[in-house]
Residue frames relative to the residue before (quaternion, step in Angstrom):
aa qw qx qy qz dx dy dz
X 1.0000 0.0000 0.0000 0.0000 0.00 0.00 0.00
X 0.6242 0.5477 -0.3397 0.4416 3.58 1.14 -0.60
X 0.6546 0.5296 -0.3117 0.4404 3.59 1.18 -0.49
X 0.5331 0.6355 -0.4038 0.3860 3.58 1.26 -0.16
X 0.4281 -0.6697 0.5397 0.2772 3.57 -0.96 0.88
X 0.4486 -0.7287 0.4439 0.2661 3.57 -0.64 1.10
X 0.7493 0.2104 -0.1364 0.6129 3.58 1.08 -0.78
X 0.1082 0.7756 -0.6109 0.1162 3.54 -0.68 1.13
X 0.1548 -0.8456 0.5081 0.0532 3.58 -0.15 1.31
X 0.3184 0.7847 -0.4855 0.2170 3.60 1.25 0.16
X 0.7683 0.3524 -0.2278 0.4834 3.66 0.83 -0.82
X 0.3387 0.7968 -0.4671 0.1797 3.60 1.28 0.06
X 0.6645 0.5024 -0.3140 0.4555 3.59 0.87 -0.91
X 0.6500 0.5123 -0.3165 0.4635 3.59 0.94 -0.84
X 0.6664 0.4994 -0.3066 0.4610 3.56 0.96 -0.84
X 0.6362 0.5191 -0.3308 0.4651 3.59 1.01 -0.74
X 0.6475 0.5050 -0.3144 0.4763 3.58 0.99 -0.81
X 0.6353 0.5224 -0.3232 0.4680 3.58 1.03 -0.80
X 0.6404 0.5240 -0.3241 0.4586 3.59 0.99 -0.83
X 0.6494 0.5067 -0.3124 0.4732 3.58 0.99 -0.83
X 0.6498 0.5154 -0.3125 0.4630 3.57 1.00 -0.83
X 0.6578 0.5073 -0.3088 0.4633 3.59 0.97 -0.83
X 0.6671 0.5207 -0.3006 0.4398 3.58 1.08 -0.73
X 0.5223 0.6557 -0.4156 0.3528 3.59 1.17 -0.45
X 0.6548 0.5478 -0.3164 0.4135 3.60 0.88 -0.94
X 0.7141 0.4354 -0.2743 0.4745 3.64 0.66 -1.03
X 0.6582 0.5114 -0.3205 0.4500 3.60 0.94 -0.82
X 0.6578 0.5017 -0.3108 0.4679 3.56 0.96 -0.86
X 0.6355 0.5364 -0.3300 0.4465 3.59 0.98 -0.81
X 0.6700 0.4922 -0.2999 0.4678 3.60 0.90 -0.94
X 0.7074 0.4734 -0.2793 0.4444 3.58 0.83 -0.95
X 0.6732 0.4784 -0.3033 0.4754 3.59 0.98 -0.78
X 0.6416 0.5306 -0.3231 0.4499 3.57 1.01 -0.80
X 0.7830 0.2581 -0.1226 0.5525 3.59 1.10 -0.69
X 0.2193 0.8342 -0.4891 0.1296 3.58 1.15 0.57
X 0.7258 0.3937 -0.2465 0.5074 3.60 1.13 -0.46
X 0.5603 0.6052 -0.3767 0.4218 3.57 1.30 0.16
X 0.6235 -0.5223 0.4240 0.3982 3.52 -1.32 0.23
X 0.6524 -0.5222 0.3766 0.3998 3.55 -1.24 0.44
X 0.6146 0.5630 -0.3544 0.4240 3.60 1.03 -0.72
X 0.6403 0.5130 -0.3200 0.4737 3.57 1.07 -0.74
X 0.6411 0.5226 -0.3258 0.4581 3.58 0.98 -0.81
X 0.6592 0.5044 -0.3097 0.4637 3.56 0.94 -0.86
X 0.6310 0.5289 -0.3312 0.4609 3.59 1.02 -0.77
X 0.6813 0.4808 -0.2905 0.4694 3.56 0.88 -0.91
X 0.6243 0.5168 -0.3424 0.4754 3.57 1.06 -0.67
X 0.6318 0.5269 -0.3332 0.4607 3.59 1.00 -0.76
X 0.6398 0.5158 -0.3239 0.4687 3.60 0.97 -0.81
X 0.6563 0.5061 -0.3117 0.4648 3.58 0.98 -0.84
X 0.6575 0.5006 -0.3128 0.4682 3.58 0.95 -0.85
X 0.6212 0.5326 -0.3375 0.4654 3.59 1.03 -0.75
X 0.6518 0.5103 -0.3082 0.4688 3.58 0.96 -0.87
X 0.6901 0.4728 -0.2849 0.4680 3.59 0.87 -0.92
X 0.6307 0.5221 -0.3376 0.4644 3.59 1.07 -0.65
X 0.6030 0.5319 -0.3463 0.4833 3.58 1.08 -0.69
X 0.6408 0.5109 -0.3117 0.4808 3.58 1.00 -0.84
X 0.6397 0.5370 -0.3209 0.4467 3.57 1.00 -0.85
X 0.6369 0.5193 -0.3261 0.4673 3.59 0.98 -0.83
X 0.6748 0.4823 -0.2955 0.4740 3.59 0.93 -0.86
X 0.6665 0.4811 -0.3173 0.4729 3.60 0.97 -0.77
X 0.5838 0.5518 -0.3719 0.4652 3.58 1.15 -0.52
X 0.6374 0.5068 -0.3180 0.4855 3.56 1.05 -0.79
X 0.6308 0.5270 -0.3259 0.4672 3.59 1.02 -0.80
X 0.6289 0.5338 -0.3284 0.4600 3.58 0.99 -0.82
X 0.6770 0.4796 -0.2893 0.4775 3.57 0.94 -0.89
X 0.6861 0.5061 -0.2911 0.4341 3.61 0.89 -0.91
X 0.7029 0.4184 -0.2620 0.5120 3.59 1.16 -0.54
X 0.4399 -0.7161 0.4339 0.3247 3.59 1.31 0.23
X 0.4141 0.7326 -0.4439 0.3077 3.55 1.07 0.78
X 0.3654 0.7761 -0.4590 0.2312 3.58 1.26 0.12
X 0.7525 0.2739 -0.1731 0.5734 3.57 1.19 -0.52
X 0.2300 0.7960 -0.5244 0.1962 3.58 1.14 0.60
X 0.7158 0.1275 -0.1238 0.6753 3.52 1.31 -0.50
X 0.2842 -0.8413 0.4361 0.1459 3.60 -0.22 1.25
X 0.6915 0.3897 -0.2923 0.5334 3.59 1.23 0.16
X 0.2523 -0.7602 0.5829 0.1365 3.55 -1.32 0.15
X 0.5905 -0.1437 -0.7926 -0.0497 1.64 -2.10 1.46
X 0.6638 0.5147 -0.3081 0.4467 3.60 1.22 -0.26
X 0.5278 -0.5878 0.4982 0.3574 3.52 -1.23 -0.59
X 0.8000 -0.1733 0.0406 0.5729 3.56 -0.21 1.32
X 0.7216 -0.4586 0.2376 0.4609 3.55 0.98 0.89
X 0.6419 0.4858 -0.3266 0.4952 3.59 1.27 0.27
X 0.5787 -0.6195 0.4164 0.3285 3.56 -1.23 0.50
X 0.7953 0.0982 -0.0637 0.5948 3.60 1.22 -0.27
X 0.6417 -0.5279 0.3793 0.4070 3.60 -1.20 0.30
X 0.5203 0.6327 -0.4276 0.3822 3.61 1.17 -0.35
X 0.7066 0.4458 -0.2619 0.4831 3.57 0.84 -0.95
X 0.7106 0.4417 -0.2459 0.4894 3.57 1.19 -0.55
X 0.3017 0.8136 -0.4691 0.1642 3.59 1.26 0.15
X 0.6364 0.5283 -0.3424 0.4457 3.62 0.98 -0.78
X 0.6742 0.4875 -0.2944 0.4703 3.59 0.90 -0.93
X 0.6586 0.5071 -0.3160 0.4574 3.58 0.92 -0.85
X 0.6456 0.5222 -0.3189 0.4569 3.58 0.96 -0.85
X 0.6481 0.5116 -0.3175 0.4662 3.58 0.99 -0.80
X 0.6713 0.4917 -0.2973 0.4683 3.57 0.93 -0.89
X 0.6658 0.4990 -0.3013 0.4657 3.57 0.99 -0.82
X 0.6321 0.5258 -0.3306 0.4633 3.59 1.05 -0.70
X 0.6670 0.4971 -0.2964 0.4692 3.57 1.04 -0.82
X 0.7929 0.0542 -0.0025 0.6069 3.60 1.06 -0.82
X 0.2346 -0.8261 0.4945 0.1339 3.63 0.16 1.24
X 0.7620 0.2931 -0.1823 0.5478 3.61 1.08 -0.61
X 0.3969 0.7481 -0.4458 0.2899 3.57 1.24 0.40
X 0.7421 -0.4416 0.2820 0.4180 3.57 -1.29 -0.11
X 0.7312 0.3939 -0.2273 0.5084 3.59 1.19 -0.44
X 0.2120 0.7132 -0.6476 0.1643 3.55 -0.75 1.17
X 0.6653 -0.4914 0.3541 0.4365 3.59 -1.21 0.25
X 0.6536 0.5173 -0.3200 0.4504 3.58 0.94 -0.86
X 0.6887 0.4745 -0.2850 0.4683 3.59 0.86 -0.94
X 0.6186 0.5435 -0.3470 0.4489 3.58 1.05 -0.71
X 0.6693 0.4861 -0.3055 0.4717 3.59 0.95 -0.83
X 0.6263 0.5272 -0.3444 0.4596 3.61 0.98 -0.77
X 0.6731 0.4971 -0.2983 0.4592 3.58 0.90 -0.93
X 0.6991 0.4648 -0.2886 0.4603 3.61 0.87 -0.87
X 0.6067 0.5292 -0.3658 0.4670 3.62 1.05 -0.63
X 0.6101 0.5385 -0.3419 0.4700 3.57 1.07 -0.73
X 0.6737 0.4810 -0.2949 0.4772 3.58 0.93 -0.85
X 0.6226 0.5297 -0.3495 0.4579 3.61 0.99 -0.74
X 0.6655 0.4966 -0.3028 0.4678 3.57 0.93 -0.91
X 0.6349 0.5219 -0.3285 0.4655 3.59 1.03 -0.76
X 0.6542 0.4988 -0.3166 0.4722 3.60 0.97 -0.79
X 0.6141 0.5413 -0.3410 0.4622 3.59 1.04 -0.74
X 0.6645 0.4892 -0.3032 0.4766 3.58 0.88 -0.93
X 0.6379 0.5402 -0.3275 0.4405 3.58 0.99 -0.79
X 0.6639 0.4908 -0.3012 0.4770 3.59 0.93 -0.88
X 0.6650 0.5036 -0.3053 0.4592 3.59 0.94 -0.85
X 0.6423 0.5016 -0.3283 0.4775 3.61 1.02 -0.71
X 0.6179 0.5214 -0.3387 0.4813 3.60 1.05 -0.69
X 0.6556 0.5015 -0.3046 0.4753 3.58 0.94 -0.87
X 0.6417 0.5273 -0.3132 0.4606 3.55 0.98 -0.88
X 0.6497 0.5160 -0.3164 0.4599 3.58 0.98 -0.83
X 0.6529 0.5229 -0.3182 0.4461 3.58 0.91 -0.91
X 0.7081 0.4468 -0.2688 0.4761 3.59 0.83 -0.94
X 0.6116 0.5342 -0.3536 0.4644 3.59 1.10 -0.61
X 0.6355 0.5243 -0.3252 0.4642 3.59 0.99 -0.80
X 0.7047 0.4682 -0.2668 0.4615 3.57 0.91 -0.92
X 0.7098 0.4945 -0.2659 0.4253 3.56 0.99 -0.82
X 0.8025 -0.0743 0.1011 0.5833 3.61 0.85 -0.93
X 0.2597 -0.8098 0.5089 0.1335 3.55 -0.19 1.26
X 0.5595 0.6034 -0.3964 0.4071 3.58 1.20 -0.30
X 0.7256 0.3945 -0.2236 0.5176 3.59 1.26 -0.39
X 0.3622 0.7854 -0.4570 0.2078 3.60 1.24 0.22
X 0.5654 0.6569 -0.3777 0.3258 3.60 1.11 -0.62
X 0.7139 0.4585 -0.2701 0.4551 3.59 0.76 -1.00
X 0.6454 0.4904 -0.3449 0.4732 3.68 0.89 -0.71
X 0.6405 0.5225 -0.3278 0.4575 3.59 1.03 -0.76
X 0.6625 0.4952 -0.3029 0.4733 3.57 0.94 -0.89
X 0.6409 0.5213 -0.3227 0.4619 3.59 1.01 -0.79
X 0.6441 0.5135 -0.3179 0.4695 3.58 1.00 -0.82
X 0.6396 0.5109 -0.3220 0.4757 3.59 0.97 -0.83
X 0.6915 0.4984 -0.2940 0.4324 3.57 0.88 -0.95
X 0.6436 0.5082 -0.3488 0.4537 3.61 0.98 -0.67
X 0.5991 0.5352 -0.3597 0.4747 3.60 1.17 -0.49
X 0.6258 0.5200 -0.3216 0.4843 3.57 1.05 -0.81
X 0.6510 0.5263 -0.3045 0.4544 3.55 0.99 -0.89
X 0.6268 0.5305 -0.3275 0.4673 3.57 1.06 -0.74
X 0.6350 0.5239 -0.3271 0.4639 3.57 1.03 -0.78
X 0.6582 0.4930 -0.3120 0.4758 3.59 0.97 -0.82
X 0.6007 0.5504 -0.3556 0.4581 3.58 1.11 -0.61
X 0.6481 0.5064 -0.3084 0.4780 3.56 1.02 -0.81
X 0.6768 0.4914 -0.2945 0.4623 3.59 0.92 -0.91
X 0.5638 0.5958 -0.3863 0.4218 3.59 1.12 -0.59
X 0.7043 0.4370 -0.2550 0.4980 3.57 1.00 -0.85
X 0.7393 0.4506 -0.2522 0.4321 3.56 0.68 -1.10
X 0.7133 0.3903 -0.2524 0.5246 3.61 1.18 -0.44
X 0.4984 -0.7276 0.3843 0.2728 3.55 1.28 0.59
X 0.6974 -0.5028 0.2696 0.4338 3.57 0.76 1.13
X 0.0778 0.8026 -0.5744 0.1407 3.56 0.98 0.95
X 0.4910 -0.7200 0.3856 0.3030 3.64 -0.46 1.14
X 0.6592 0.5066 -0.3285 0.4482 3.62 0.89 -0.84
X 0.6521 0.5078 -0.3135 0.4677 3.59 0.99 -0.82
X 0.6445 0.5135 -0.3199 0.4675 3.60 0.96 -0.85
X 0.6477 0.5180 -0.3128 0.4629 3.58 0.98 -0.85
X 0.6813 0.4777 -0.2867 0.4748 3.58 0.89 -0.93
X 0.6102 0.5527 -0.3484 0.4482 3.58 1.11 -0.64
X 0.6590 0.4861 -0.3066 0.4852 3.58 0.98 -0.81
X 0.6578 0.4932 -0.3147 0.4743 3.60 0.93 -0.85
X 0.6144 0.5474 -0.3408 0.4546 3.57 1.10 -0.68
X 0.6325 0.5201 -0.3247 0.4733 3.57 1.05 -0.73
X 0.6386 0.5152 -0.3209 0.4731 3.57 1.02 -0.77
X 0.6633 0.4979 -0.3079 0.4662 3.58 0.95 -0.83
X 0.5958 0.5476 -0.3640 0.4611 3.59 1.10 -0.58
X 0.6263 0.5173 -0.3245 0.4846 3.58 1.06 -0.74
X 0.6358 0.5301 -0.3216 0.4597 3.58 1.00 -0.84
X 0.6762 0.4996 -0.2981 0.4521 3.61 0.84 -0.94
X 0.6652 0.4911 -0.3056 0.4722 3.58 0.96 -0.82
X 0.6231 0.5380 -0.3378 0.4563 3.59 1.07 -0.71
X 0.6525 0.4970 -0.3107 0.4803 3.58 0.91 -0.89
X 0.6334 0.5402 -0.3211 0.4516 3.56 1.00 -0.87
X 0.6661 0.5040 -0.2990 0.4613 3.57 0.94 -0.89
X 0.6490 0.5089 -0.3208 0.4658 3.60 0.96 -0.83
X 0.6550 0.5095 -0.3169 0.4594 3.60 0.92 -0.85
X 0.6392 0.5130 -0.3252 0.4717 3.59 0.99 -0.79
X 0.6449 0.5278 -0.3188 0.4515 3.58 0.96 -0.86
X 0.6726 0.4891 -0.3003 0.4671 3.58 0.89 -0.90
X 0.6629 0.5056 -0.3117 0.4557 3.59 0.97 -0.83
X 0.6805 0.4935 -0.2945 0.4545 3.59 0.95 -0.87
X 0.7506 0.3825 -0.2090 0.4966 3.57 0.90 -0.95
X 0.3192 -0.7672 0.4886 0.2661 3.57 1.35 -0.14
X 0.4018 0.7065 -0.4650 0.3509 3.52 1.07 0.90
X 0.4089 -0.7032 0.5280 0.2440 3.54 -1.01 0.82
X 0.5913 -0.5547 0.4420 0.3838 3.55 -1.22 0.47
X 0.5291 -0.6538 0.4479 0.3033 3.55 -1.09 0.75
X 0.3516 -0.7409 0.5223 0.2337 3.64 -0.75 0.91
X 0.0106 0.7693 -0.6386 0.0157 3.55 -1.02 0.85
X 0.6550 -0.5171 0.3554 0.4210 3.61 -1.14 0.43
X 0.6176 -0.5781 0.3900 0.3637 3.55 -1.08 0.77
X 0.6822 0.5007 -0.3055 0.4366 3.59 0.88 -0.91
X 0.6248 0.5200 -0.3451 0.4692 3.61 1.09 -0.62
X 0.6442 0.5099 -0.3174 0.4736 3.57 0.99 -0.81
X 0.6603 0.5083 -0.3009 0.4638 3.57 0.96 -0.88
X 0.6467 0.5113 -0.3122 0.4721 3.57 1.01 -0.83
X 0.6318 0.5234 -0.3261 0.4696 3.59 1.05 -0.76
X 0.6569 0.5022 -0.3093 0.4697 3.59 0.96 -0.84
X 0.6416 0.5149 -0.3181 0.4712 3.59 0.99 -0.81
X 0.6439 0.5123 -0.3162 0.4723 3.57 1.01 -0.81
X 0.6130 0.5483 -0.3398 0.4563 3.59 1.03 -0.79
X 0.6639 0.4983 -0.3032 0.4681 3.59 0.90 -0.92
X 0.6644 0.5142 -0.3018 0.4506 3.58 0.94 -0.90
X 0.6527 0.5022 -0.3114 0.4742 3.59 0.99 -0.83
X 0.6378 0.5148 -0.3312 0.4675 3.60 1.00 -0.76
X 0.6412 0.5105 -0.3237 0.4727 3.60 0.98 -0.79
X 0.6576 0.5016 -0.3080 0.4701 3.58 0.97 -0.85
X 0.6194 0.5321 -0.3352 0.4699 3.57 1.07 -0.71
X 0.6432 0.5171 -0.3166 0.4677 3.57 1.02 -0.79
X 0.6468 0.4997 -0.3164 0.4816 3.59 1.01 -0.80
X 0.6394 0.5166 -0.3253 0.4674 3.58 1.03 -0.75
X 0.6386 0.5138 -0.3229 0.4731 3.58 1.02 -0.77
X 0.6324 0.5246 -0.3230 0.4697 3.58 1.09 -0.73
X 0.6100 0.5327 -0.3373 0.4800 3.59 1.09 -0.69
X 0.7059 0.4743 -0.2641 0.4550 3.56 0.82 -1.04
X 0.6966 0.4863 -0.2887 0.4415 3.59 0.85 -0.93
X 0.6997 0.4049 -0.2619 0.5272 3.59 1.26 -0.38
X 0.3811 -0.7432 0.4646 0.2942 3.59 1.35 0.06
X 0.3505 0.7582 -0.4676 0.2893 3.55 0.96 0.98
X 0.3568 0.7631 -0.4859 0.2330 3.60 1.24 0.11
X 0.7700 0.3775 -0.1930 0.4768 3.58 0.84 -0.97
X 0.3629 0.7109 -0.5164 0.3103 3.60 1.19 0.37
X 0.7464 0.1593 -0.1204 0.6348 3.57 1.27 -0.49
X 0.0770 -0.8364 0.5426 0.0079 3.58 -0.49 1.17
X 0.6683 0.3917 -0.3234 0.5435 3.57 1.21 0.52
X 0.1257 -0.7802 0.6083 0.0745 3.57 -1.29 0.33
X 0.5648 -0.1877 -0.8035 0.0148 1.63 -1.89 1.64
X 0.5671 0.5832 -0.3993 0.4230 3.62 1.22 -0.23
X 0.2250 -0.7496 0.6061 0.1419 3.54 -1.29 0.35
X 0.8329 -0.0309 -0.0299 0.5517 3.55 -0.70 1.13
X 0.6359 -0.5707 0.2919 0.4299 3.54 1.09 0.96
X 0.6752 0.4371 -0.2966 0.5149 3.57 1.10 0.63
X 0.4537 -0.6574 0.5266 0.2911 3.54 -1.19 0.63
X 0.7750 0.1577 -0.0936 0.6048 3.56 1.21 -0.47
X 0.1048 -0.8349 0.5386 0.0439 3.62 0.26 1.24
X 0.6496 -0.5036 0.3944 0.4111 3.54 -1.31 0.27
X 0.0364 0.8234 -0.5588 0.0924 3.58 -0.58 1.18
X 0.1948 -0.7452 0.6263 0.1203 3.52 -1.28 0.55
X 0.2087 -0.8331 0.5031 0.0970 3.56 0.08 1.32
X 0.6287 0.5621 -0.3465 0.4107 3.58 0.97 -0.82
X 0.7096 0.4347 -0.2587 0.4905 3.58 0.86 -0.92
X 0.5956 0.6059 -0.3628 0.3828 3.58 1.08 -0.70
X 0.8145 0.2410 -0.1015 0.5179 3.57 0.93 -0.84
X 0.2867 0.6588 -0.5981 0.3550 3.50 0.94 1.05
X 0.2712 -0.8353 0.4585 0.1358 3.55 -0.21 1.26
X 0.7662 0.3529 -0.2024 0.4975 3.60 0.84 -0.92
X 0.4397 0.6520 -0.4942 0.3706 3.55 0.06 1.34
X 0.5487 -0.6096 0.4477 0.3562 3.61 -1.15 0.50
X 0.6649 -0.4900 0.3857 0.4111 3.54 -1.32 0.26
X 0.8422 0.1785 -0.1501 0.4861 3.55 -0.90 0.99
X 0.7088 0.3921 -0.2528 0.5290 3.60 1.28 0.07
X 0.4330 -0.6512 0.5398 0.3116 3.53 -1.30 0.30
X 0.7421 -0.4219 0.2700 0.4453 3.58 -1.26 -0.02
X 0.6766 0.4759 -0.2873 0.4828 3.60 1.23 -0.39
X 0.5757 -0.6134 0.3700 0.3941 3.57 1.28 0.04
X 0.5168 0.6165 -0.4270 0.4130 3.58 1.27 0.19
X 0.6447 -0.5197 0.3888 0.4039 3.56 -1.26 0.42
X 0.4615 -0.6834 0.4910 0.2810 3.57 -0.88 0.95
X 0.4030 -0.7354 0.4806 0.2564 3.63 -0.64 1.02
X 0.6100 -0.5750 0.4095 0.3600 3.54 -1.18 0.63
X 0.5897 0.5836 -0.3644 0.4230 3.57 1.11 -0.62
X 0.6135 0.5370 -0.3477 0.4630 3.60 1.15 -0.58
X 0.6379 0.5126 -0.3229 0.4754 3.58 1.03 -0.78
X 0.6222 0.5335 -0.3328 0.4665 3.57 1.05 -0.77
X 0.6578 0.5105 -0.3080 0.4603 3.58 0.94 -0.86
X 0.6240 0.5381 -0.3358 0.4564 3.59 0.98 -0.83
X 0.6720 0.5018 -0.2870 0.4630 3.55 0.92 -0.97
X 0.7123 0.4797 -0.2781 0.4302 3.58 0.78 -1.00
X 0.6154 0.5350 -0.3561 0.4563 3.61 1.01 -0.68
X 0.6213 0.5302 -0.3326 0.4715 3.57 1.06 -0.75
X 0.6536 0.5074 -0.3097 0.4684 3.59 0.98 -0.82
X 0.6872 0.4939 -0.2958 0.4431 3.57 0.81 -1.00
X 0.6832 0.4903 -0.3009 0.4497 3.57 0.86 -0.90
X 0.5515 0.6396 -0.3923 0.3644 3.60 1.13 -0.57
X 0.5706 0.6054 -0.3818 0.4026 3.58 1.14 -0.57
X 0.6510 0.5493 -0.3236 0.4120 3.60 0.96 -0.85
X 0.7189 0.4047 -0.2876 0.4864 3.66 0.65 -0.92
X 0.5971 0.5675 -0.3745 0.4256 3.61 1.07 -0.62
X 0.6772 0.4754 -0.2917 0.4800 3.59 0.89 -0.90
X 0.6490 0.5169 -0.3154 0.4605 3.57 0.98 -0.83
X 0.6382 0.5251 -0.3286 0.4572 3.58 1.00 -0.80
X 0.6482 0.5060 -0.3236 0.4681 3.59 0.95 -0.81
X 0.6564 0.5063 -0.3090 0.4661 3.58 0.98 -0.81
X 0.7041 0.4580 -0.2840 0.4624 3.58 0.85 -0.94
X 0.6048 0.5461 -0.3606 0.4539 3.60 1.08 -0.62
X 0.6445 0.5055 -0.3108 0.4822 3.58 1.01 -0.84
X 0.6505 0.5132 -0.3154 0.4625 3.60 0.98 -0.82
X 0.6269 0.5275 -0.3368 0.4641 3.58 0.99 -0.78
X 0.6648 0.5171 -0.3079 0.4426 3.57 0.86 -0.96
X 0.6835 0.4877 -0.2823 0.4640 3.56 1.03 -0.80
X 0.7318 0.3688 -0.2178 0.5300 3.57 1.29 -0.23
X 0.7167 -0.5178 0.2425 0.3992 3.53 1.01 0.90
X 0.6408 0.4919 -0.3419 0.4801 3.61 1.20 0.35
X 0.0211 0.8522 -0.5204 0.0509 3.55 0.75 1.11
X 0.6517 0.5246 -0.3271 0.4394 3.58 0.89 -0.89
X 0.6674 0.4968 -0.2997 0.4667 3.57 0.89 -0.93
X 0.6497 0.5348 -0.3156 0.4385 3.57 1.02 -0.82
X 0.6884 0.4633 -0.2850 0.4798 3.57 0.88 -0.92
X 0.6218 0.5340 -0.3424 0.4593 3.58 1.06 -0.69
X 0.6332 0.5284 -0.3274 0.4612 3.58 1.01 -0.80
X 0.6557 0.4995 -0.3099 0.4739 3.59 0.98 -0.83
X 0.6372 0.5366 -0.3305 0.4436 3.60 0.98 -0.82
X 0.6644 0.4847 -0.3064 0.4794 3.58 0.96 -0.84
X 0.6136 0.5432 -0.3434 0.4588 3.60 1.06 -0.72
X 0.6406 0.5138 -0.3219 0.4713 3.59 0.95 -0.83
X 0.6342 0.5240 -0.3198 0.4701 3.58 0.98 -0.84
X 0.6561 0.5162 -0.3026 0.4598 3.55 0.97 -0.90
X 0.6522 0.5171 -0.3064 0.4619 3.58 1.00 -0.84
X 0.6879 0.4854 -0.2880 0.4563 3.60 0.83 -0.99
X 0.6991 0.4623 -0.2865 0.4642 3.59 0.83 -0.93
X 0.6067 0.5561 -0.3586 0.4406 3.60 1.10 -0.62
X 0.6664 0.4765 -0.2947 0.4919 3.58 0.95 -0.88
X 0.6343 0.5497 -0.3265 0.4347 3.58 0.97 -0.86
X 0.6093 0.5665 -0.3575 0.4243 3.58 1.00 -0.76
X 0.7101 0.4501 -0.2603 0.4748 3.57 0.97 -0.86
X 0.7868 0.3831 -0.2028 0.4394 3.59 0.58 -1.14
X 0.7311 0.4010 -0.2409 0.4967 3.62 1.16 -0.44
X 0.5886 -0.6268 0.3585 0.3636 3.57 1.23 0.28
X 0.6179 -0.6006 0.3416 0.3752 3.57 1.02 0.83
X 0.0784 0.8239 -0.5571 0.0679 3.64 0.71 1.01
X 0.6261 -0.5942 0.3612 0.3528 3.55 -1.05 0.82
X 0.6772 0.5063 -0.3087 0.4356 3.59 0.80 -0.99
X 0.6730 0.4913 -0.2990 0.4651 3.59 0.88 -0.92
X 0.6515 0.5219 -0.3171 0.4502 3.57 0.97 -0.83
X 0.6667 0.4863 -0.3026 0.4768 3.59 0.95 -0.84
X 0.6542 0.5042 -0.3121 0.4694 3.58 0.98 -0.83
X 0.6113 0.5521 -0.3486 0.4472 3.58 1.09 -0.68
X 0.6586 0.4821 -0.2967 0.4959 3.57 0.99 -0.85
X 0.6657 0.5124 -0.3020 0.4507 3.57 0.94 -0.89
X 0.6467 0.5137 -0.3207 0.4637 3.59 1.02 -0.75
X 0.6193 0.5304 -0.3432 0.4662 3.58 1.04 -0.74
X 0.6549 0.5002 -0.3070 0.4761 3.58 0.98 -0.86
X 0.6524 0.5205 -0.3166 0.4508 3.59 0.98 -0.84
X 0.6200 0.5356 -0.3461 0.4572 3.61 1.01 -0.73
X 0.6696 0.4903 -0.2999 0.4705 3.57 0.91 -0.91
X 0.6468 0.5241 -0.3252 0.4486 3.58 1.00 -0.80
X 0.6611 0.5097 -0.3088 0.4559 3.60 0.92 -0.88
X 0.6796 0.4803 -0.2875 0.4741 3.56 0.93 -0.91
X 0.6455 0.5171 -0.3177 0.4637 3.58 1.01 -0.83
X 0.6381 0.5327 -0.3302 0.4472 3.59 0.92 -0.89
X 0.6748 0.4910 -0.2992 0.4626 3.58 0.92 -0.89
X 0.6569 0.5068 -0.3138 0.4617 3.59 0.94 -0.84
X 0.7014 0.4752 -0.2704 0.4573 3.58 0.99 -0.85
X 0.7514 0.4032 -0.2131 0.4770 3.60 1.10 -0.62
X 0.6967 0.4013 -0.2733 0.5281 3.58 1.27 0.19
X 0.2163 -0.7463 0.6124 0.1457 3.53 -1.36 0.27
X 0.4351 -0.6917 0.4999 0.2870 3.60 -0.94 0.81
X 0.0633 0.7973 -0.5943 0.0845 3.56 -0.80 1.02
X 0.5102 -0.6119 0.5054 0.3315 3.55 -1.22 0.53
X 0.6927 -0.5079 0.3172 0.4019 3.57 -1.21 0.48
X 0.6809 0.4863 -0.3095 0.4518 3.60 0.90 -0.84
X 0.6287 0.5255 -0.3357 0.4647 3.59 1.11 -0.64
X 0.6332 0.5184 -0.3294 0.4709 3.59 1.04 -0.76
X 0.6471 0.5152 -0.3193 0.4626 3.61 0.98 -0.83
X 0.6507 0.5126 -0.3178 0.4614 3.59 1.00 -0.81
X 0.6378 0.5206 -0.3198 0.4690 3.58 1.04 -0.80
X 0.6409 0.5270 -0.3178 0.4588 3.57 1.01 -0.85
X 0.6554 0.5157 -0.3110 0.4558 3.58 0.95 -0.87
X 0.6467 0.5132 -0.3234 0.4623 3.60 0.97 -0.80
X 0.6573 0.5059 -0.3144 0.4618 3.58 0.99 -0.81
X 0.6329 0.5324 -0.3321 0.4535 3.57 1.06 -0.70
X 0.6494 0.5035 -0.3201 0.4715 3.58 1.10 -0.65
């Protein structure tokens, strides 16, 4: 595996052609389904489809990590210089024979390459979405352009994830990058909806908007801490709840836990990462979870009091899911379903908060009353 060139662009043309071929199906479906609609409607529906596929991509990325398939193909962008594990079968068989339980197996290679295929599909669709958004309404070109730039950044982090051998900081940033891609697509969809329906953003009190923004920041920070737990494989450092290792304050090494620039399983000096550091990583994630949980309950109550009952109850439901799956990961030994749902719930929280921030405007009480009176007339 050490003899493999980390960057091998030999299959690049084949992979690009495959990405274009995969994109034909979703694009044809959107265009045929809306063939009698305006271009703005087609672009909106394409944005919804891309958002859905990106959510799937984030979950499949988590699945790739949970199955230890991140190095199923140890080079990038292909698999041992081939466009699929089929062409790389000889290399994979040799690697699997040398290390039967190692990072390279046929199953892991296929999981890793399917993840890359899905990422390339999303990339092509985002490029297409940007092109049509530019042509259709230049007043909205900013968000499609930023989304296109960000998916390129995300692709680079995907490459570094492989070539830097699952470097924890890179893996964490890659997951956060996927979440931010969901955020950008959500904002883009809300802006398209407002432009098409010629509807103004809903006014809400300044303090509610500020509380929502603060909650968004807290959830993003908690997601980053969760990604740091996962990328360091620290989930099982505590297998009970709420105590850890039969203690409210287990033995922890905070300094080693948050050394960011280090390889997987090692500290910054190249020594084996102590178990106490993994315990600290896990516990900080647990402790910080209290902050976004309280903020979510407060913001959900504020939403309900300002005419957004459905959004408020939905936010609470996702929080409950996040709480249950988080505990399940520890006490049930990190089961696949709970782990995937935990990642999905984190993404759903960010999407709900982003949608509300993008579709509302902070206003003082007298301004909201004036807007209400105008609408009544």
